[in-house]
Backbone as CSV, one residue per row, in Angstrom:
resi,resn,N_x,N_y,N_z,CA_x,CA_y,CA_z,C_x,C_y,C_z
1,MET,-23.843,5.548,5.343,-23.028,4.899,4.319,-23.233,3.381,4.366
2,VAL,-23.126,2.762,3.209,-23.237,1.312,3.093,-21.960,0.789,2.444
3,ARG,-21.440,-0.310,2.974,-20.223,-0.903,2.421,-20.580,-1.958,1.390
4,LEU,-19.941,-1.895,0.234,-20.156,-2.853,-0.839,-18.905,-3.693,-1.046
5,LYS,-19.131,-4.956,-1.339,-18.039,-5.854,-1.720,-18.121,-6.104,-3.223
6,LEU,-16.997,-5.922,-3.906,-16.915,-6.158,-5.336,-16.022,-7.351,-5.618
7,VAL,-16.408,-8.177,-6.574,-15.521,-9.196,-7.136,-15.173,-8.741,-8.543
8,LEU,-13.874,-8.700,-8.844,-13.383,-8.062,-10.063,-12.584,-9.021,-10.937
9,ALA,-12.660,-8.784,-12.227,-11.805,-9.482,-13.187,-11.152,-8.432,-14.075
10,TYR,-9.887,-8.634,-14.392,-9.226,-7.693,-15.287,-8.061,-8.343,-16.016
11,ASP,-7.791,-7.773,-17.182,-6.620,-8.124,-17.975,-5.513,-7.163,-17.539
12,GLY,-4.485,-7.696,-16.908,-3.468,-6.844,-16.312,-2.506,-6.199,-17.282
13,ALA,-2.556,-6.586,-18.562,-1.562,-6.091,-19.518,-1.576,-4.573,-19.647
14,GLY,-2.754,-3.975,-19.517,-2.855,-2.540,-19.706,-2.800,-1.727,-18.433
15,PHE,-2.527,-2.376,-17.307,-2.501,-1.688,-16.020,-1.112,-1.732,-15.394
16,CYS,-0.783,-0.665,-14.681,0.457,-0.637,-13.903,0.177,-1.158,-12.494
17,GLY,-0.524,-2.276,-12.428,-0.839,-2.892,-11.149,-2.154,-2.411,-10.574
18,TRP,-2.441,-2.867,-9.346,-3.672,-2.494,-8.662,-3.611,-1.093,-8.084
19,GLN,-2.561,-0.812,-7.334,-2.518,0.373,-6.475,-2.341,1.670,-7.248
20,TYR,-3.035,2.699,-6.767,-2.953,4.027,-7.359,-1.497,4.506,-7.433
21,GLN,-1.113,5.030,-8.594,0.192,5.636,-8.800,-0.010,6.897,-9.637
22,LYS,0.556,7.966,-9.205,0.392,9.230,-9.912,0.920,9.110,-11.335
23,GLY,0.080,9.469,-12.281,0.484,9.456,-13.673,0.461,8.095,-14.331
24,ALA,-0.047,7.076,-13.627,-0.079,5.719,-14.178,-1.509,5.190,-14.175
25,ARG,-1.796,4.306,-15.085,-3.125,3.688,-15.164,-3.157,2.461,-14.268
26,THR,-4.027,2.474,-13.259,-4.127,1.354,-12.330,-5.584,0.930,-12.173
27,VAL,-5.783,-0.282,-11.676,-7.137,-0.802,-11.458,-7.865,0.030,-10.409
28,GLN,-7.191,0.322,-9.316,-7.810,1.108,-8.248,-8.275,2.466,-8.768
29,ASP,-7.456,3.111,-9.569,-7.795,4.429,-10.081,-9.018,4.372,-10.987
30,GLU,-9.101,3.365,-11.864,-10.253,3.244,-12.753,-11.538,3.008,-11.957
31,LEU,-11.469,2.172,-10.944,-12.648,1.893,-10.128,-13.095,3.125,-9.353
32,GLU,-12.139,3.821,-8.756,-12.489,5.000,-7.974,-13.090,6.090,-8.863
33,ARG,-12.570,6.229,-10.067,-13.101,7.233,-10.980,-14.551,6.903,-11.354
34,ALA,-14.823,5.618,-11.640,-16.183,5.219,-12.013,-17.144,5.369,-10.840
35,ALA,-16.729,4.930,-9.652,-17.598,5.016,-8.474,-17.885,6.471,-8.115
36,SER,-16.907,7.332,-8.291,-17.092,8.748,-7.972,-18.084,9.409,-8.926
37,ARG,-18.088,8.969,-10.171,-19.063,9.513,-11.112,-20.489,9.142,-10.720
38,ILE,-20.658,7.957,-10.160,-21.996,7.512,-9.757,-22.455,8.224,-8.488
39,THR,-21.555,8.370,-7.539,-21.941,8.950,-6.243,-21.873,10.473,-6.227
40,GLY,-21.105,11.051,-7.138,-20.941,12.491,-7.133,-19.989,12.991,-6.075
41,ARG,-19.188,12.096,-5.509,-18.203,12.466,-4.497,-16.998,11.532,-4.606
42,ALA,-15.902,11.892,-3.976,-14.701,11.044,-4.008,-14.966,9.730,-3.287
43,VAL,-14.517,8.640,-3.857,-14.710,7.305,-3.291,-13.365,6.605,-3.235
44,ARG,-13.046,5.993,-2.105,-11.830,5.207,-1.971,-12.180,3.722,-2.060
45,VAL,-11.467,2.998,-2.897,-11.681,1.562,-3.068,-10.489,0.828,-2.478
46,HIS,-10.754,-0.178,-1.642,-9.702,-0.971,-0.997,-9.701,-2.381,-1.584
47,GLY,-8.531,-2.846,-2.035,-8.421,-4.162,-2.640,-7.877,-5.207,-1.693
48,ALA,-8.147,-6.469,-2.021,-7.655,-7.574,-1.198,-6.156,-7.768,-1.357
49,GLY,-5.617,-7.378,-2.502,-4.194,-7.548,-2.745,-3.714,-6.602,-3.819
50,ARG,-2.434,-6.248,-3.758,-1.850,-5.312,-4.714,-1.189,-6.082,-5.843
51,THR,-1.971,-6.489,-6.816,-1.384,-7.206,-7.945,-0.422,-6.286,-8.689
52,ASP,0.673,-6.884,-9.191,1.706,-6.121,-9.875,1.301,-5.762,-11.295
53,SER,2.063,-4.901,-11.900,1.871,-4.538,-13.298,1.901,-5.789,-14.173
54,GLY,0.877,-5.949,-15.009,0.833,-7.081,-15.917,0.164,-8.320,-15.374
55,VAL,-0.164,-8.360,-14.080,-0.805,-9.530,-13.472,-2.318,-9.442,-13.666
56,HIS,-2.938,-10.552,-14.005,-4.367,-10.603,-14.294,-5.167,-10.999,-13.048
57,ALA,-6.492,-10.908,-13.163,-7.358,-11.337,-12.062,-8.677,-11.866,-12.599
58,LEU,-9.164,-12.920,-11.971,-10.514,-13.432,-12.191,-11.373,-13.224,-10.954
59,GLY,-10.739,-13.123,-9.788,-11.491,-13.027,-8.550,-10.877,-12.084,-7.536
60,GLN,-10.350,-10.957,-7.990,-9.907,-9.926,-7.048,-11.120,-9.420,-6.276
61,VAL,-10.918,-9.052,-5.017,-12.014,-8.540,-4.183,-11.659,-7.146,-3.696
62,ALA,-12.658,-6.289,-3.651,-12.467,-4.925,-3.161,-13.712,-4.494,-2.398
63,HIS,-13.554,-3.440,-1.590,-14.735,-2.860,-0.944,-14.694,-1.344,-1.050
64,LEU,-15.864,-0.740,-0.959,-16.002,0.707,-0.982,-17.261,1.085,-0.224
65,ASP,-17.305,2.309,0.259,-18.474,2.830,0.978,-19.216,3.810,0.086
66,VAL,-20.538,3.628,0.017,-21.374,4.490,-0.817,-22.530,5.026,0.032
67,PRO,-23.133,6.136,-0.364,-24.274,6.662,0.383,-25.418,5.654,0.453
68,ALA,-26.073,5.580,1.595,-27.172,4.634,1.779,-28.267,4.844,0.743
69,SER,-28.442,6.072,0.292,-29.482,6.366,-0.691,-29.214,5.727,-2.050
70,LEU,-27.949,5.286,-2.275,-27.583,4.671,-3.551,-27.335,3.173,-3.419
71,ALA,-27.548,2.624,-2.240,-27.235,1.212,-2.009,-28.090,0.278,-2.858
72,HIS,-29.269,0.724,-3.260,-30.210,-0.148,-3.959,-29.917,-0.281,-5.450
73,ILE,-29.075,0.567,-6.008,-28.859,0.529,-7.452,-28.069,-0.718,-7.842
74,PRO,-28.204,-1.197,-9.081,-27.434,-2.368,-9.530,-25.975,-1.976,-9.763
75,TRP,-25.177,-2.093,-8.738,-23.827,-1.541,-8.775,-22.926,-2.207,-9.814
76,ALA,-23.038,-3.506,-9.979,-22.192,-4.161,-10.985,-22.486,-3.604,-12.368
77,ARG,-23.769,-3.483,-12.706,-24.149,-2.958,-14.015,-23.738,-1.494,-14.152
78,ALA,-23.952,-0.725,-13.097,-23.626,0.703,-13.161,-22.131,0.926,-13.362
79,LEU,-21.320,0.193,-12.615,-19.872,0.354,-12.752,-19.377,-0.151,-14.106
80,ASN,-19.892,-1.292,-14.530,-19.441,-1.839,-15.811,-19.788,-0.920,-16.979
81,GLY,-20.837,-0.112,-16.820,-21.178,0.836,-17.862,-20.182,1.971,-17.997
82,LEU,-19.335,2.147,-16.979,-18.354,3.226,-16.985,-16.911,2.728,-17.085
83,LEU,-16.689,1.474,-16.783,-15.331,0.936,-16.749,-14.837,0.574,-18.150
84,PRO,-13.511,0.547,-18.348,-12.944,0.154,-19.641,-13.136,-1.338,-19.882
85,ARG,-12.911,-1.758,-21.105,-13.175,-3.145,-21.513,-12.281,-4.160,-20.809
86,ASP,-11.126,-3.735,-20.309,-10.217,-4.697,-19.672,-10.418,-4.799,-18.161
87,LEU,-11.523,-4.269,-17.652,-11.845,-4.346,-16.226,-13.341,-4.530,-16.067
88,SER,-13.742,-5.579,-15.340,-15.162,-5.863,-15.136,-15.464,-6.136,-13.670
89,VAL,-16.659,-5.720,-13.247,-17.173,-6.090,-11.934,-18.009,-7.348,-12.121
90,VAL,-17.562,-8.462,-11.557,-18.265,-9.736,-11.681,-19.509,-9.743,-10.801
91,SER,-19.389,-9.187,-9.602,-20.531,-9.102,-8.697,-20.302,-7.958,-7.726
92,ALA,-21.397,-7.462,-7.175,-21.342,-6.372,-6.203,-22.524,-6.516,-5.257
93,GLY,-22.266,-6.357,-3.967,-23.346,-6.477,-3.000,-22.945,-5.939,-1.647
94,PRO,-23.922,-5.648,-0.802,-23.642,-5.085,0.523,-23.033,-6.111,1.471
95,VAL,-22.169,-5.628,2.350,-21.582,-6.448,3.408,-21.640,-5.623,4.694
96,GLY,-21.247,-6.254,5.793,-21.249,-5.544,7.058,-20.265,-4.386,7.063
97,PRO,-20.492,-3.404,7.929,-19.645,-2.205,7.947,-18.208,-2.478,8.364
98,ASP,-17.948,-3.617,8.992,-16.590,-3.931,9.443,-15.814,-4.789,8.449
99,PHE,-16.454,-5.219,7.370,-15.766,-6.044,6.388,-14.633,-5.257,5.741
100,HIS,-13.475,-5.915,5.619,-12.333,-5.296,4.941,-11.759,-6.301,3.950
101,ALA,-11.701,-5.898,2.690,-11.282,-6.801,1.623,-9.890,-7.369,1.851
102,ARG,-9.008,-6.569,2.424,-7.635,-7.027,2.638,-7.464,-7.751,3.968
103,PHE,-7.868,-7.121,5.048,-7.553,-7.650,6.370,-8.417,-8.845,6.774
104,ASP,-9.569,-9.010,6.156,-10.431,-10.142,6.484,-10.153,-11.369,5.627
105,ALA,-9.318,-11.226,4.619,-9.024,-12.360,3.739,-8.267,-13.447,4.501
106,ARG,-8.728,-14.677,4.359,-8.066,-15.807,5.016,-7.077,-16.506,4.089
107,SER,-7.336,-16.462,2.808,-6.393,-17.057,1.855,-6.640,-16.480,0.473
108,LYS,-5.623,-16.610,-0.370,-5.722,-16.209,-1.771,-5.184,-17.339,-2.628
109,THR,-5.759,-17.478,-3.793,-5.301,-18.488,-4.742,-4.886,-17.806,-6.037
110,TYR,-3.632,-18.032,-6.407,-3.109,-17.553,-7.683,-2.891,-18.752,-8.606
111,SER,-3.086,-18.537,-9.889,-2.697,-19.544,-10.873,-1.593,-18.971,-11.742
112,TYR,-0.750,-19.855,-12.233,0.300,-19.450,-13.166,0.307,-20.446,-14.320
113,THR,0.225,-19.925,-15.553,0.104,-20.775,-16.728,1.400,-20.791,-17.528
114,LEU,1.886,-21.997,-17.774,3.111,-22.219,-18.551,2.743,-22.819,-19.902
115,TRP,3.453,-22.395,-20.936,3.268,-22.943,-22.284,4.496,-23.769,-22.613
116,THR,4.306,-25.077,-22.856,5.444,-25.993,-22.944,5.804,-26.420,-24.365
117,GLU,5.060,-25.986,-25.354,5.383,-26.310,-26.745,6.495,-25.381,-27.234
118,PRO,7.630,-25.939,-27.691,8.765,-25.073,-28.060,8.643,-24.405,-29.426
119,GLU,7.748,-24.893,-30.288,7.720,-24.427,-31.671,6.770,-23.259,-31.915
120,TYR,5.780,-23.068,-31.051,4.792,-22.025,-31.310,4.052,-21.679,-30.021
121,VAL,3.356,-20.542,-30.059,2.416,-20.140,-29.016,1.169,-19.615,-29.714
122,TYR,-0.008,-20.049,-29.293,-1.224,-19.479,-29.860,-1.226,-17.967,-29.602
123,PRO,-1.439,-17.161,-30.642,-1.438,-15.709,-30.438,-2.428,-15.259,-29.368
124,GLN,-3.575,-15.956,-29.294,-4.592,-15.577,-28.311,-4.154,-15.834,-26.871
125,ARG,-3.133,-16.659,-26.689,-2.695,-17.029,-25.341,-1.379,-16.356,-24.963
126,ARG,-0.760,-15.670,-25.917,0.582,-15.148,-25.696,0.653,-14.198,-24.493
127,GLY,-0.375,-13.423,-24.275,-0.364,-12.460,-23.176,-0.730,-13.035,-21.830
128,TYR,-0.960,-14.371,-21.772,-1.442,-14.981,-20.529,-0.626,-16.201,-20.105
129,VAL,0.485,-16.446,-20.805,1.309,-17.611,-20.499,2.787,-17.232,-20.527
130,TRP,3.574,-18.059,-19.861,5.025,-17.979,-19.990,5.440,-19.112,-20.922
131,ALA,5.920,-18.775,-22.106,6.346,-19.781,-23.072,7.751,-20.241,-22.711
132,CYS,7.821,-21.241,-21.862,9.119,-21.676,-21.338,9.614,-22.969,-21.976
133,GLY,8.823,-23.597,-22.859,9.271,-24.807,-23.519,9.066,-26.060,-22.683
134,PRO,9.625,-27.177,-23.143,9.416,-28.464,-22.459,9.917,-28.449,-21.018
135,LEU,9.218,-29.186,-20.150,9.552,-29.224,-18.729,9.491,-30.656,-18.212
136,ASP,10.334,-30.955,-17.256,10.289,-32.226,-16.541,9.282,-32.060,-15.400
137,LEU,8.048,-32.502,-15.633,6.986,-32.282,-14.653,7.221,-33.062,-13.360
138,ALA,7.853,-34.218,-13.459,8.145,-34.994,-12.253,9.110,-34.234,-11.346
139,ALA,10.100,-33.583,-11.946,11.045,-32.793,-11.159,10.341,-31.595,-10.521
140,MET,9.424,-30.994,-11.260,8.666,-29.873,-10.709,7.777,-30.326,-9.548
141,ASP,7.160,-31.473,-9.691,6.338,-32.011,-8.600,7.173,-32.241,-7.345
142,ALA,8.380,-32.788,-7.540,9.267,-33.039,-6.402,9.658,-31.731,-5.721
143,ALA,9.916,-30.688,-6.522,10.261,-29.391,-5.939,9.067,-28.778,-5.224
144,ALA,7.891,-28.896,-5.832,6.679,-28.296,-5.266,6.341,-28.874,-3.903
145,ALA,6.724,-30.120,-3.663,6.394,-30.773,-2.396,7.051,-30.098,-1.197
146,HIS,8.086,-29.283,-1.422,8.790,-28.635,-0.316,8.116,-27.333,0.140
147,PHE,7.191,-26.796,-0.636,6.634,-25.482,-0.322,5.469,-25.481,0.669
148,PRO,4.524,-26.410,0.594,3.378,-26.327,1.502,3.775,-26.400,2.971
149,GLY,3.043,-25.673,3.812,3.313,-25.604,5.245,3.624,-24.175,5.660
150,ARG,3.836,-23.992,6.939,4.169,-22.662,7.455,5.682,-22.512,7.443
151,ARG,6.169,-21.613,6.613,7.605,-21.489,6.399,8.004,-20.025,6.262
152,ASP,9.315,-19.799,6.382,9.866,-18.472,6.124,10.205,-18.402,4.633
153,PHE,9.505,-17.536,3.902,9.682,-17.441,2.456,10.531,-16.234,2.052
154,LYS,11.451,-15.853,2.919,12.291,-14.689,2.620,13.071,-14.873,1.322
155,ALA,13.492,-16.092,1.021,14.246,-16.356,-0.205,13.386,-16.180,-1.452
156,PHE,12.078,-16.056,-1.271,11.164,-15.927,-2.405,10.420,-14.589,-2.360
157,GLN,11.009,-13.616,-1.673,10.463,-12.269,-1.609,11.378,-11.305,-2.340
158,ASN,10.840,-10.559,-3.288,11.612,-9.521,-3.951,11.579,-8.240,-3.130
159,ALA,12.589,-7.423,-3.304,12.683,-6.186,-2.544,11.604,-5.200,-2.973
160,GLY,11.240,-4.311,-2.056,10.312,-3.255,-2.425,9.226,-2.964,-1.421
161,THR,8.851,-3.942,-0.597,7.799,-3.732,0.391,8.261,-4.257,1.742
162,GLU,8.276,-3.396,2.732,8.669,-3.802,4.075,7.538,-4.566,4.746
163,VAL,7.854,-5.676,5.373,6.864,-6.475,6.095,7.427,-6.841,7.464
164,ARG,6.527,-7.060,8.408,6.964,-7.421,9.758,7.545,-8.821,9.809
165,SER,6.987,-9.717,9.005,7.438,-11.106,9.013,7.377,-11.657,7.601
166,THR,8.326,-12.520,7.270,8.319,-13.180,5.972,7.810,-14.617,6.077
167,VAL,7.210,-14.949,7.198,6.622,-16.274,7.392,5.205,-16.283,6.824
168,ARG,4.920,-17.270,5.993,3.591,-17.439,5.418,3.237,-18.928,5.417
169,THR,1.950,-19.221,5.291,1.488,-20.606,5.214,0.962,-20.886,3.819
170,VAL,1.606,-21.811,3.127,1.116,-22.274,1.834,0.251,-23.502,2.078
171,MET,-1.024,-23.394,1.764,-1.949,-24.511,1.967,-1.876,-25.543,0.849
172,ASP,-1.612,-25.052,-0.366,-1.622,-25.987,-1.498,-0.776,-25.425,-2.630
173,LEU,-0.072,-26.303,-3.299,0.673,-25.974,-4.515,0.577,-27.187,-5.419
174,SER,-0.188,-27.065,-6.481,-0.441,-28.228,-7.333,-0.610,-27.789,-8.779
175,ARG,-0.468,-28.748,-9.680,-0.577,-28.437,-11.103,-1.753,-29.179,-11.725
176,SER,-2.213,-28.636,-12.846,-3.304,-29.249,-13.603,-3.141,-28.861,-15.060
177,PRO,-3.798,-29.565,-15.976,-3.732,-29.171,-17.388,-4.402,-27.812,-17.591
178,GLY,-3.938,-27.080,-18.609,-4.543,-25.801,-18.932,-5.673,-25.968,-19.930
179,TRP,-6.082,-24.847,-20.523,-7.171,-24.881,-21.492,-6.747,-25.564,-22.788
180,PHE,-5.467,-25.512,-23.093,-4.964,-26.077,-24.334,-3.859,-27.082,-24.018
181,GLY,-3.593,-27.976,-24.966,-2.660,-29.061,-24.737,-1.296,-28.663,-24.211
182,PRO,-0.648,-27.634,-24.777,0.697,-27.271,-24.316,0.729,-26.522,-22.987
183,GLU,-0.410,-26.274,-22.359,-0.436,-25.480,-21.135,-0.392,-26.345,-19.882
184,VAL,0.371,-25.876,-18.908,0.397,-26.458,-17.559,0.108,-25.324,-16.587
185,VAL,-0.855,-25.543,-15.699,-1.252,-24.509,-14.753,-0.859,-24.923,-13.338
186,TRP,-0.121,-24.052,-12.673,0.202,-24.245,-11.261,-0.669,-23.309,-10.430
187,ARG,-1.289,-23.848,-9.390,-2.098,-23.035,-8.479,-1.480,-23.088,-7.090
188,ILE,-1.426,-21.914,-6.490,-0.864,-21.820,-5.148,-1.838,-21.053,-4.260
189,THR,-2.167,-21.662,-3.135,-3.058,-21.041,-2.146,-2.262,-20.821,-0.870
190,ALA,-2.343,-19.606,-0.336,-1.604,-19.264,0.879,-2.399,-18.254,1.688
191,ASP,-2.033,-18.133,2.967,-2.719,-17.157,3.819,-2.251,-15.737,3.537
192,GLY,-1.226,-15.605,2.740,-0.716,-14.299,2.340,0.495,-14.490,1.448
193,PHE,0.822,-13.455,0.682,1.939,-13.537,-0.249,2.873,-12.351,-0.061
194,LEU,4.161,-12.633,-0.064,5.161,-11.582,-0.066,5.264,-11.008,-1.481
195,LYS,6.013,-9.928,-1.616,6.138,-9.288,-2.932,6.689,-10.273,-3.960
196,GLN,5.911,-10.531,-4.985,6.254,-11.422,-6.111,6.605,-12.839,-5.661
197,MET,6.078,-13.234,-4.517,6.349,-14.573,-3.987,5.839,-15.667,-4.921
198,ALA,4.620,-15.514,-5.441,4.071,-16.544,-6.324,4.919,-16.680,-7.589
199,ARG,5.316,-15.557,-8.168,6.132,-15.595,-9.382,7.523,-16.157,-9.103
200,ASN,8.054,-15.922,-7.926,9.363,-16.469,-7.579,9.298,-17.979,-7.356
201,ILE,8.209,-18.443,-6.772,8.038,-19.888,-6.607,7.942,-20.562,-7.969
202,VAL,7.165,-19.973,-8.884,7.052,-20.550,-10.223,8.399,-20.494,-10.947
203,GLY,9.125,-19.407,-10.789,10.450,-19.334,-11.392,11.352,-20.456,-10.922
204,CYS,11.240,-20.790,-9.648,12.025,-21.891,-9.090,11.564,-23.229,-9.661
205,LEU,10.253,-23.422,-9.753,9.723,-24.674,-10.295,10.175,-24.878,-11.744
206,VAL,10.154,-23.810,-12.527,10.581,-23.924,-13.926,12.071,-24.232,-14.009
207,ALA,12.861,-23.619,-13.153,14.301,-23.919,-13.136,14.533,-25.398,-12.832
208,CYS,13.731,-25.945,-11.931,13.829,-27.383,-11.639,13.368,-28.200,-12.844
209,GLY,12.286,-27.761,-13.486,11.772,-28.468,-14.651,12.703,-28.424,-15.840
210,LYS,13.601,-27.428,-15.877,14.589,-27.311,-16.945,15.901,-28.025,-16.599
211,GLY,15.965,-28.587,-15.403,17.183,-29.269,-14.992,18.277,-28.345,-14.526
212,LYS,17.962,-27.070,-14.306,18.967,-26.105,-13.872,19.177,-26.123,-12.361
213,VAL,18.169,-26.575,-11.636,18.217,-26.612,-10.175,17.656,-27.951,-9.720
214,PRO,18.341,-28.678,-8.836,17.797,-29.939,-8.342,16.606,-29.690,-7.419
215,PRO,15.553,-30.498,-7.521,14.356,-30.284,-6.711,14.625,-30.211,-5.210
216,ASP,15.552,-31.008,-4.719,15.821,-31.031,-3.279,16.475,-29.745,-2.783
217,SER,16.972,-28.911,-3.712,17.611,-27.667,-3.294,16.609,-26.661,-2.734
218,VAL,15.322,-26.872,-3.003,14.297,-25.965,-2.482,14.359,-25.897,-0.963
219,ARG,14.607,-27.041,-0.352,14.677,-27.068,1.119,15.799,-26.181,1.636
220,SER,16.954,-26.239,0.999,18.077,-25.414,1.446,17.844,-23.940,1.143
221,LEU,17.157,-23.645,0.024,16.826,-22.253,-0.280,15.933,-21.659,0.799
222,LEU,14.954,-22.417,1.232,14.071,-21.958,2.304,14.860,-21.757,3.593
223,ASP,15.787,-22.672,3.873,16.582,-22.574,5.112,17.556,-21.404,5.067
224,GLU,18.154,-21.142,3.899,19.153,-20.087,3.771,18.532,-18.688,3.858
225,LYS,17.273,-18.564,3.397,16.559,-17.273,3.457,17.294,-16.165,2.689
226,ASP,17.917,-16.525,1.586,18.704,-15.568,0.803,18.152,-15.512,-0.623
227,ARG,17.530,-14.404,-0.984,16.909,-14.276,-2.302,17.933,-14.404,-3.419
228,THR,19.151,-13.996,-3.197,20.162,-14.018,-4.253,20.545,-15.432,-4.654
229,LEU,20.229,-16.410,-3.828,20.568,-17.799,-4.138,19.481,-18.507,-4.934
230,ALA,18.286,-17.928,-4.970,17.142,-18.578,-5.617,17.062,-18.201,-7.096
231,PRO,16.382,-19.030,-7.903,16.213,-18.712,-9.328,15.418,-17.427,-9.543
232,GLY,15.398,-16.969,-10.786,14.771,-15.696,-11.124,13.252,-15.710,-11.058
233,THR,12.681,-14.536,-11.225,11.243,-14.320,-11.124,10.547,-14.635,-12.439
234,ALA,9.429,-15.356,-12.376,8.641,-15.640,-13.575,7.975,-14.362,-14.070
235,PRO,7.751,-14.239,-15.382,7.113,-13.033,-15.927,5.706,-12.829,-15.364
236,ALA,5.278,-11.578,-15.317,3.973,-11.246,-14.741,2.817,-11.806,-15.559
237,ARG,2.959,-11.898,-16.861,1.817,-12.187,-17.732,1.179,-13.553,-17.484
238,GLY,1.903,-14.491,-16.888,1.322,-15.810,-16.652,0.548,-15.922,-15.351
239,LEU,0.577,-14.875,-14.528,-0.014,-14.938,-13.188,-1.415,-14.351,-13.180
240,CYS,-2.300,-15.008,-12.420,-3.687,-14.550,-12.308,-4.185,-14.784,-10.885
241,LEU,-4.735,-13.750,-10.254,-5.384,-13.883,-8.953,-6.774,-14.463,-9.195
242,GLU,-6.962,-15.717,-8.809,-8.210,-16.400,-9.118,-9.271,-16.269,-8.035
243,ARG,-8.838,-16.187,-6.784,-9.831,-16.275,-5.720,-9.287,-15.700,-4.424
244,VAL,-10.174,-15.050,-3.679,-9.870,-14.608,-2.321,-10.948,-15.198,-1.424
245,ASP,-10.538,-15.886,-0.385,-11.492,-16.538,0.515,-11.553,-15.825,1.854
246,TYR,-12.760,-15.803,2.405,-13.003,-15.143,3.685,-13.607,-16.091,4.718
247,GLY,-13.486,-17.403,4.502,-14.036,-18.358,5.445,-15.398,-18.849,5.000
248,GLU,-15.954,-19.757,5.772,-17.237,-20.371,5.416,-18.396,-19.470,5.808
249,THR,-18.536,-18.353,5.093,-19.625,-17.416,5.352,-20.217,-16.994,4.022
250,ALA,-21.256,-16.197,4.083,-21.893,-15.711,2.863,-20.965,-14.804,2.070
251,LEU,-19.899,-14.334,2.690,-19.013,-13.385,2.024,-18.355,-13.958,0.781
252,ASP,-18.121,-15.283,0.769,-17.379,-15.822,-0.367,-18.258,-16.657,-1.296
253,ARG,-19.567,-16.536,-1.187,-20.434,-17.339,-2.031,-20.467,-16.886,-3.482
254,ASP,-20.096,-15.644,-3.708,-20.131,-15.135,-5.082,-18.759,-15.118,-5.717
255,GLN,-17.809,-15.859,-5.131,-16.470,-15.919,-5.711,-16.478,-16.736,-6.992
256,VAL,-15.457,-16.495,-7.810,-15.259,-17.280,-9.009,-13.964,-18.036,-8.857
257,GLY,-13.741,-18.964,-9.791,-12.500,-19.726,-9.749,-12.728,-21.111,-9.178
258,PRO,-11.664,-21.912,-9.070,-11.789,-23.308,-8.675,-12.129,-23.438,-7.203
């Protein structure tokens, strides 16, 4: 058997998330079905992260094992010929037998796009932004400054997945202009994410930008570790998994994103 690493892009609107669910359309299920048709046997695909229903990806990473006799085929082209239009394999190539898309990941970068024009939203962007209206960007910057570092993010974890620790390291949280004038993009890079942690952080930033929460309250929210005290969760449609990094090796040379 040969292990392949895939870099994936998908429009999350039509998927019930990454992970296989009985009776639901998921990214993992579509990939496994396509890979099984090529190999003629059942194939399990492992992803770097379990994106939620409605969350998009430009640089999701996955791995799968295929027979050595099929390792030479152009896997990206072969899979894309079988996959639906809202899921694409950006690249595919062999990696070492011990590579694991999830456990070897050193960091992930998510972006979240906000639409700040109150009068309209471009129809082409409606499924990829949170139309939240005007924002005080200075207040959001002040709030964002409290997140980077190694902290307990229990107040920004939604219920649903048991974890041993809610401590994570946020390496960067910064904003930049989007593709269009009314868009503001926040990018967050961390060594790992709790359930809906990125969306909860953005929800908090928007609450600060709307004047509903003072920026300095972020520090107390982190200290209190109580999810019920924090602002609500941002919608899934504005979130995109842009990149998964595996360190300074050949493994991440075919990544996309910033």
